[in-house]
C-alpha positions in Angstrom: 154.9 27.4 -148.3 153.1 26.9 -145.2 150.0 28.6 -143.1 152.5 31.1 -141.3 153.9 32.2 -144.6 150.4 32.4 -146.7 149.4 34.2 -143.4 152.1 36.6 -143.2 151.8 37.0 -147.3 148.4 38.1 -147.2 148.9 40.4 -144.8 151.5 42.3 -146.2 149.5 42.6 -149.6 146.4 43.5 -147.4 148.3 46.6 -145.9 149.5 47.6 -149.8 145.9 47.3 -150.8 144.9 49.6 -147.9 147.8 51.7 -148.6 146.4 52.4 -152.2 142.9 52.5 -150.8 143.2 54.5 -147.2 139.2 56.0 -148.0 138.7 52.6 -146.4 140.0 53.0 -143.1 137.2 55.6 -142.6 134.5 53.1 -142.3 135.1 51.5 -139.2 135.3 54.8 -137.8 132.3 56.0 -139.1 130.8 52.8 -137.6 132.0 53.3 -134.7 130.8 56.6 -133.8 127.3 55.3 -135.3 126.9 52.6 -132.9 128.0 54.9 -130.4 125.3 57.2 -131.0 123.2 54.7 -130.8 124.1 52.8 -127.7 124.0 56.1 -126.1 119.8 56.0 -127.2 119.3 52.4 -126.1 121.3 53.2 -122.9 118.9 56.3 -122.5 115.9 54.3 -123.4 116.9 51.4 -120.7 117.2 54.2 -117.9 113.8 55.1 -118.8 112.1 51.7 -118.5 113.5 50.7 -114.8 111.8 50.8 -111.5 113.4 52.6 -108.8 113.3 50.6 -105.5 113.0 53.3 -102.8 115.4 52.8 -99.7 115.2 54.9 -96.4 118.7 56.1 -96.5 119.2 58.7 -98.1 121.1 58.4 -101.7 120.7 54.4 -101.7 117.7 53.8 -103.5 118.2 51.0 -106.2 117.0 50.2 -109.8 115.4 46.9 -110.6 115.4 46.3 -114.9 111.6 45.6 -116.2 110.2 43.4 -119.2 110.2 46.7 -121.1 114.0 47.1 -120.0 114.9 43.8 -121.4 113.0 44.5 -124.6 114.5 48.0 -125.4 118.1 46.3 -124.3 117.7 43.4 -126.6 115.7 45.2 -129.5 119.0 47.6 -129.3 121.6 44.6 -129.2 120.3 43.5 -132.5 120.2 47.2 -134.3 123.6 47.4 -133.1 124.4 44.4 -134.5 122.9 44.8 -137.9 125.1 48.4 -138.0 128.1 47.1 -137.1 127.6 44.4 -139.6 126.4 46.7 -142.6 129.6 48.6 -142.2 131.2 45.4 -142.2 129.8 44.5 -145.3 130.8 47.9 -146.9 134.5 47.4 -146.4 134.4 43.8 -147.7 132.8 45.3 -150.7 135.3 48.0 -151.2 137.9 45.3 -150.6 136.4 43.1 -153.0 136.2 45.9 -155.5 139.7 46.5 -155.5 140.5 42.6 -155.8 138.3 42.3 -158.9 140.6 45.2 -160.3 138.0 48.0 -159.7 138.8 51.6 -158.4 136.4 51.4 -155.0 135.3 54.9 -153.2 133.1 55.0 -150.0 129.4 55.5 -152.3 130.5 52.5 -154.9 131.5 50.4 -151.4 128.1 51.4 -149.6 125.9 50.8 -153.1 127.2 47.2 -153.5 126.4 46.7 -149.7 123.5 47.8 -150.0 122.5 45.4 -152.9 123.1 42.6 -150.0 121.5 44.4 -147.3 118.8 41.4 -146.5 121.0 39.0 -146.3 123.4 41.1 -144.1 121.0 42.1 -141.6 119.8 38.4 -141.6 123.4 37.4 -141.1 123.3 40.0 -138.5 120.3 38.6 -136.9 121.7 35.1 -136.6 125.0 36.5 -135.2 123.5 38.4 -132.6 121.1 35.8 -131.5 124.2 33.6 -131.0 125.7 35.9 -128.8 122.8 36.4 -126.6 122.1 32.7 -126.0 125.9 32.2 -124.9 126.0 35.6 -122.8 122.6 34.0 -121.3 124.4 30.3 -121.0 127.9 32.1 -119.7 125.7 34.0 -116.8 124.4 31.1 -115.5 127.6 28.8 -116.0 130.6 28.4 -113.4 133.8 28.7 -114.0 134.6 26.0 -116.3 131.5 26.7 -117.9 132.5 30.2 -118.9 135.6 28.6 -120.3 133.6 26.1 -122.7 131.3 29.0 -123.7 134.4 30.7 -124.7 135.6 28.3 -126.8 132.3 28.1 -128.3 132.1 31.9 -129.3 135.4 31.3 -130.6 134.6 28.6 -132.8 131.7 30.6 -133.8 133.9 33.1 -135.2 136.3 30.8 -137.0 133.4 28.9 -138.6 131.5 32.1 -139.9 134.7 34.4 -140.5 133.7 34.1 -144.3 130.4 34.7 -144.5 130.6 38.7 -145.7 132.8 37.8 -148.1 130.6 34.8 -149.5 127.3 37.1 -149.4 129.1 40.3 -151.1 130.7 38.2 -153.9 127.9 35.3 -154.3 124.7 36.9 -153.0 123.2 34.0 -151.4 121.3 34.1 -147.8 122.5 33.9 -144.4 122.4 30.4 -143.5 123.7 29.0 -147.2 126.7 31.6 -146.2 127.6 29.8 -142.7 127.5 26.6 -144.7 129.9 27.4 -147.3 132.1 29.3 -144.8 132.3 26.2 -142.7 133.0 24.2 -146.1 135.8 27.1 -146.9 137.4 27.0 -143.1 138.8 23.3 -144.3 141.2 25.0 -146.6 141.9 28.0 -144.9 142.2 27.5 -140.9 145.7 28.0 -140.5 145.3 31.9 -142.0 141.8 32.3 -140.7 143.1 31.7 -137.2 145.7 34.1 -137.6 144.0 36.9 -138.9 141.7 36.0 -135.8 144.8 36.1 -133.4 147.9 37.6 -135.0 146.2 40.8 -136.3 144.8 41.3 -133.2 148.0 41.1 -131.6 150.0 43.3 -134.1 147.1 46.1 -133.8 147.7 45.7 -129.8 151.6 46.3 -130.4 150.6 49.1 -132.5 148.7 50.7 -129.8 150.7 50.0 -126.7 153.4 52.8 -127.2 150.7 55.3 -127.6 148.8 54.0 -124.6 151.8 54.3 -122.8 152.6 58.0 -124.2 149.1 59.1 -123.5 149.0 57.4 -119.8 152.4 58.9 -118.8 150.9 62.2 -120.2 147.4 62.1 -118.1 149.6 61.5 -114.9 151.5 64.0 -115.3 148.6 66.1 -116.1 145.1 64.7 -115.2 143.1 64.3 -117.6 145.2 65.8 -121.0 145.8 62.5 -122.4 142.5 61.0 -122.7 141.3 62.5 -125.8 144.6 62.0 -127.4 144.5 58.2 -126.2 140.5 57.7 -127.6 141.8 59.6 -130.8 144.7 57.0 -131.3 142.7 54.1 -130.3 140.1 55.1 -132.9 142.3 55.8 -135.6 144.5 52.4 -135.0 141.3 50.6 -134.5 140.0 51.5 -137.9 143.3 51.0 -139.6 143.3 47.3 -138.2 139.4 46.8 -139.1 140.1 47.9 -142.8 143.3 45.7 -142.9 141.5 42.7 -141.5 138.6 43.3 -144.3 140.9 43.3 -147.1 142.7 40.0 -145.9 139.2 38.0 -145.0 138.2 39.1 -148.5 141.5 38.2 -150.4 141.5 34.9 -148.1 137.9 34.1 -149.7 138.9 35.0 -153.1 142.0 32.3 -153.1 140.0 29.9 -151.5 137.3 29.4 -154.2 140.1 30.2 -157.0 138.9 34.1 -157.6 141.1 36.3 -159.3 142.7 38.7 -157.4 144.3 41.0 -160.1 147.3 43.1 -159.4 146.7 43.8 -155.5 147.8 40.4 -154.7 150.5 39.6 -157.4 153.1 37.2 -155.3 153.4 34.2 -157.3 154.1 31.8 -154.6 150.9 32.9 -152.6 148.5 32.2 -155.6 150.3 28.9 -156.3 149.8 27.7 -152.4 146.4 28.3 -152.4 146.0 26.3 -156.2 147.3 23.7 -154.7 145.4 23.5 -151.5 141.9 23.9 -153.7 143.4 20.9 -155.9 143.9 18.8 -152.9 140.5 19.8 -151.8 138.6 18.7 -154.7 140.0 14.9 -154.7 
């Protein structure tokens, strides 16, 4: 069974899990709302710390960032990263509970993620630091440098994609989880890439008809389609985020040989990963 077939089977059965646990799709929505509120607060704090540079021409005043502006911005970025990673860990915890044969609820998922809050926040700090460093390099790099930095960022995402399932299930620290995720990449790289690119493409294709319809409505009746478009994108985005978390958790469990219960009962898929796991030990 090829990697593409594995990926498609994983995606199909992940959707089946999501149909059983629809409440998991609410977690990314809550995450987005929470991050939005925090981002507004951070933005307001940054505005309060900038210096206004007067201009003789009325209305032409400029603004310059101060050291305090940078501090507020960087701290805010780390806080946003921690919030996003905690909610992502909550999704993974809920998905893992289902794959273990349980019946997850929002409360049980949050409770499980809370027991791993220290390594999850540690991972968020590492991930945010990498993002800040790469963005700083990108700002000073030329066109070629920008491409190279983009490739490094993409590689980082692929290598660390299983970090959260590893932390939630194994309870190890963030650095050890990054190393373990890199090791597991050997047997999961094809399915990993499919999830990183394929699921994103599927989500975009699902969103596209709604974007076109609401765009046409806005063209006919200015601003009328914008609220509907925001709701549509938020709903589809939440569903795809939940689907990705289930897929990621299932991929991790297959890669390390953990049972996936009735949720992933595709015998051919189970056999394919058993062969890969056996081969990796030789």
